[in-house]
C-alpha positions as CSV (number, residue, x, y, z in Angstrom):
1,M,115.3,170.0,14.4
2,T,113.4,170.5,18.0
3,A,114.8,167.7,20.3
4,C,111.9,164.8,21.9
5,R,111.3,165.6,25.7
6,E,112.1,163.0,27.7
7,G,109.5,160.1,27.9
8,G,107.0,162.5,25.3
9,Q,105.9,160.6,21.7
10,G,109.2,159.3,19.5
11,A,111.2,159.4,22.4
12,P,113.7,155.9,22.0
13,P,112.6,153.4,24.3
14,G,114.9,153.0,27.5
15,P,115.7,150.0,29.5
16,A,113.7,149.1,32.3
17,P,114.1,151.1,35.5
18,A,115.4,147.3,37.6
19,S,113.1,147.4,40.0
20,S,113.7,147.6,44.1
21,P,113.9,145.2,46.2
22,A,112.0,147.4,48.7
23,T,109.2,146.7,46.0
24,S,109.9,143.6,44.5
25,P,107.8,140.7,45.5
26,V,110.0,138.4,46.7
27,A,112.6,141.0,48.5
28,A,109.5,141.6,50.1
29,A,108.9,138.1,50.8
30,S,112.0,138.0,52.4
31,A,112.1,141.3,54.9
32,A,108.3,139.7,55.7
33,V,110.1,137.0,57.6
34,E,112.6,138.7,58.4
35,A,110.2,141.0,60.5
36,D,108.2,138.3,60.9
37,P,110.0,134.6,61.3
38,F,107.3,132.8,62.7
39,G,103.9,134.3,61.2
40,P,100.6,134.8,62.2
41,A,99.6,130.8,62.3
42,V,103.1,130.5,65.3
43,R,102.4,133.5,67.2
44,A,98.5,132.7,67.3
45,F,99.6,130.0,68.0
46,Y,101.0,131.4,71.1
47,A,98.6,133.4,72.2
48,Q,96.1,131.0,72.9
49,Q,98.7,129.3,75.4
50,G,97.7,129.7,79.0
51,L,100.2,129.7,81.9
52,V,102.0,127.7,84.2
53,S,103.3,128.4,87.2
54,P,107.2,126.8,87.4
55,P,108.1,124.9,90.4
56,P,109.3,127.5,93.0
57,E,113.4,125.2,92.0
58,I,112.4,126.8,88.4
59,A,111.5,129.7,88.7
60,G,114.5,131.6,89.6
61,L,115.9,130.1,86.3
62,L,114.2,132.0,83.9
63,P,115.6,135.2,82.7
64,A,113.3,138.2,83.0
65,T,114.5,139.4,79.6
66,L,112.8,136.7,77.6
67,P,109.7,136.9,76.9
68,H,108.0,133.4,77.0
69,K,105.4,131.8,78.4
70,V,106.2,127.9,80.5
71,V,102.8,125.9,79.6
72,E,104.4,121.9,81.5
73,R,105.8,121.8,84.7
74,S,107.2,119.4,87.0
75,L,108.9,118.0,90.3
76,G,109.1,115.2,92.3
77,R,111.4,114.2,95.7
78,G,112.9,111.7,96.1
79,M,111.5,110.2,92.9
80,D,112.2,110.4,89.6
81,L,110.9,108.6,86.4
82,M,108.3,106.0,88.6
83,K,112.5,104.9,90.2
84,P,113.3,105.9,94.0
85,T,116.5,108.3,93.7
86,P,116.3,108.8,97.9
87,G,118.4,112.1,98.1
88,R,117.2,113.8,95.0
89,R,114.9,116.1,93.7
90,F,114.0,117.4,90.4
91,A,112.0,120.1,88.7
92,T,111.8,120.4,85.2
93,A,109.5,123.2,82.8
94,T,109.0,123.7,79.2
95,L,108.3,127.2,78.1
96,L,107.6,128.8,74.9
97,T,108.9,132.3,73.3
98,L,109.1,133.8,69.9
99,E,112.9,135.7,70.4
100,S,114.5,133.1,68.3
101,E,116.5,130.0,69.7
102,A,120.0,131.8,70.1
103,T,118.7,134.7,71.9
104,A,116.3,131.7,73.9
105,A,119.6,130.5,74.9
106,A,122.4,133.4,74.9
107,A,119.5,134.8,77.7
108,L,119.3,131.8,79.9
109,S,123.0,131.0,80.0
110,A,123.9,134.5,80.8
111,H,121.2,134.3,83.7
112,L,122.9,131.2,85.3
113,G,126.2,132.5,84.8
114,G,124.5,135.5,87.5
115,L,123.7,132.7,90.0
116,G,126.5,131.1,90.0
117,Y,126.5,128.6,87.3
118,S,128.9,128.1,84.5
119,V,128.9,125.2,81.6
120,D,129.2,121.8,82.7
121,P,131.6,120.0,80.3
122,T,130.0,116.8,80.8
123,A,127.0,117.6,78.8
124,A,126.3,114.5,77.0
125,K,123.8,115.5,74.1
126,P,124.6,117.3,71.4
127,G,122.5,120.2,71.7
128,E,121.9,120.4,75.1
129,A,123.3,122.9,77.4
130,A,124.6,121.7,81.1
131,F,125.5,124.6,83.9
132,A,126.7,123.2,87.0
133,H,126.7,125.3,90.5
134,P,129.0,124.6,93.3
135,G,126.6,124.1,96.0
136,G,125.7,120.2,93.6
137,Q,122.9,121.3,91.7
138,R,122.9,120.9,87.8
139,V,120.2,122.7,85.0
140,V,120.2,120.8,81.6
141,V,118.5,123.0,78.6
142,S,117.3,121.0,75.7
143,P,115.5,122.0,72.0
144,R,112.3,120.9,71.9
145,R,111.4,121.5,68.0
146,I,108.4,121.1,66.7
147,E,107.1,122.0,63.0
148,G,104.7,125.3,63.3
149,Q,105.4,126.3,66.8
150,P,107.4,128.7,68.4
151,V,111.0,128.1,69.8
152,R,110.3,125.2,73.2
153,L,112.9,125.2,75.5
154,F,113.2,122.3,78.5
155,L,114.5,122.4,81.1
156,R,115.4,120.0,83.9
157,Y,117.5,120.8,87.0
158,T,118.9,118.5,89.8
159,S,119.7,118.9,93.7
160,P,120.5,116.8,96.8
161,D,117.6,117.0,99.1
162,V,118.4,117.0,102.7
163,E,114.1,115.9,103.3
164,L,114.5,112.4,103.5
165,A,110.8,112.3,104.2
166,P,109.5,115.2,101.9
167,P,106.0,116.5,101.9
168,L,103.4,115.1,100.2
169,P,101.4,117.1,97.1
170,P,98.2,117.3,97.3
171,L,96.3,114.8,96.7
172,S,92.0,113.7,95.1
173,P,90.3,112.6,98.0
174,E,90.6,108.9,96.4
175,V,94.6,108.9,96.7
176,A,94.7,110.3,99.6
177,A,92.3,107.6,101.6
178,G,94.7,104.7,99.9
179,L,97.4,106.2,102.2
180,V,96.6,104.0,104.8
181,G,99.2,101.8,106.5
182,L,101.5,102.5,103.4
183,K,104.0,104.9,103.5
184,A,105.3,107.8,101.4
185,V,108.5,107.0,99.7
186,G,108.6,109.1,96.8
187,H,106.4,111.7,95.1
188,E,106.3,113.7,91.3
189,E,103.9,116.0,90.2
190,S,103.1,117.2,86.6
191,L,101.0,119.6,84.7
192,L,100.9,120.2,81.0
193,H,99.1,122.3,79.4
194,A,98.2,121.6,75.2
195,V,95.6,123.8,73.2
196,V,93.8,121.6,71.0
197,G,91.6,122.9,68.1
198,G,88.2,122.1,68.9
199,G,89.2,120.1,72.3
200,T,87.5,119.7,75.0
201,V,90.1,119.1,77.2
202,T,92.9,121.7,77.5
203,D,95.5,120.2,80.9
204,A,96.5,116.9,82.3
205,A,97.4,117.0,86.2
206,R,99.4,114.4,87.7
207,V,101.1,112.3,90.8
208,A,102.7,109.5,91.1
209,L,103.7,108.1,94.2
210,L,106.1,105.4,95.8
211,L,104.7,103.4,98.8
212,R,106.5,101.3,100.8
213,A,104.7,98.7,103.0
214,P,105.5,97.3,107.0
215,S,105.4,93.6,105.5
216,P,103.5,91.9,102.7
217,A,99.9,91.3,104.6
218,A,99.5,95.0,105.5
219,R,100.1,95.4,101.4
220,T,97.4,93.3,100.6
221,A,95.4,94.7,103.2
222,S,95.9,98.1,102.6
223,L,95.7,98.0,98.3
224,A,91.9,95.1,99.4
225,A,90.4,98.5,100.8
226,W,91.6,101.5,98.7
227,T,90.5,98.9,95.4
228,K,87.5,98.7,97.7
229,A,87.1,102.7,98.2
230,L,87.7,103.1,94.5
231,A,84.6,101.3,93.2
232,A,82.3,103.2,96.3
233,A,83.8,105.8,94.4
234,G,82.7,105.5,90.7
235,F,85.9,103.9,89.3
236,K,86.1,101.0,88.0
237,T,88.8,97.9,86.2
238,R,89.5,99.0,82.8
239,P,90.5,94.6,81.4
240,P,92.9,93.5,81.1
241,R,94.6,95.7,82.6
242,D,93.3,94.7,86.7
243,E,95.5,97.8,87.6
244,L,94.4,100.8,86.0
245,W,91.5,102.4,87.5
246,E,89.2,104.5,85.7
247,R,86.2,107.2,86.2
248,P,85.3,108.5,83.0
249,A,82.6,111.2,84.2
250,T,85.6,113.1,85.8
251,R,88.3,111.9,83.2
252,E,90.2,110.2,86.4
253,T,92.3,107.2,86.2
254,I,94.7,105.8,89.1
255,V,96.9,102.5,88.0
256,L,98.1,101.1,91.3
257,R,101.4,98.7,90.7
258,P,102.8,96.2,93.5
259,T,106.3,96.3,92.9
260,D,108.9,93.7,94.0
261,D,110.8,96.6,94.2
262,P,112.2,97.1,98.3
263,A,112.7,101.0,98.1
264,G,109.0,101.3,97.7
265,D,106.8,98.3,97.0
266,V,103.5,100.1,95.8
267,L,103.6,102.1,92.7
268,V,100.7,104.7,92.5
269,S,100.0,106.5,89.2
270,Y,96.9,109.2,89.2
271,M,95.6,111.1,86.4
272,R,93.2,114.2,85.5
273,R,92.3,115.3,82.2
274,F,90.4,119.1,83.0
275,R,89.2,122.2,80.4
276,R,90.4,126.3,81.9
């Protein structure tokens, strides 16, 4: 009897060949995730983000080997979180990266180590990494996890400041005009860039000042002249908050808040929202 050819008519059915891992739908999906753990939506979000220049104090702390985008920054001298901090300065930056959180953290740690920083065992919060420098500088790295976004790391730098009367950042004319009779003893500034689909605003810039008046009477006179100038420039108060002035046409707000703190008895916060 002539033997049946393999696979020919009349051949006994054999077991179906096992699916190759490379062609299995489940394996293919797993391989795609491994090759691109972020996915096209996250990569598109990353591509949309504009760049923000980091503060000089932070720029040298970012490793060139880590692909990233800085999307937020802030810095302050003699003032931190709206409170006086004489003789201290700080700077922060938020960066996005398409590297894994572990890879990004390792790159930062290695770079800081090369700059003379060592791990600070007093780091308090879980998930944070703190580094200290013999010169008194300190850097804290914290993850900021947001669903559907790339890895986000927040860096905060603090250091002693030898200048007790540091120079002010650039101010808008409306803010600069109000400093007559008031002395700035601290400031902080920040810039946030965020792309929002369909929105007309992409950035927000903010400057806060801590001012000191030589006397209560001088403070009253200075604030009266300041608010008069704001009204002439088109700013209006937003009831019931008499200290909040806004000019919607230019997306600007200014808060003038007298305080009882002798270290700085007028707190000023100016914010401008704009599109690049």
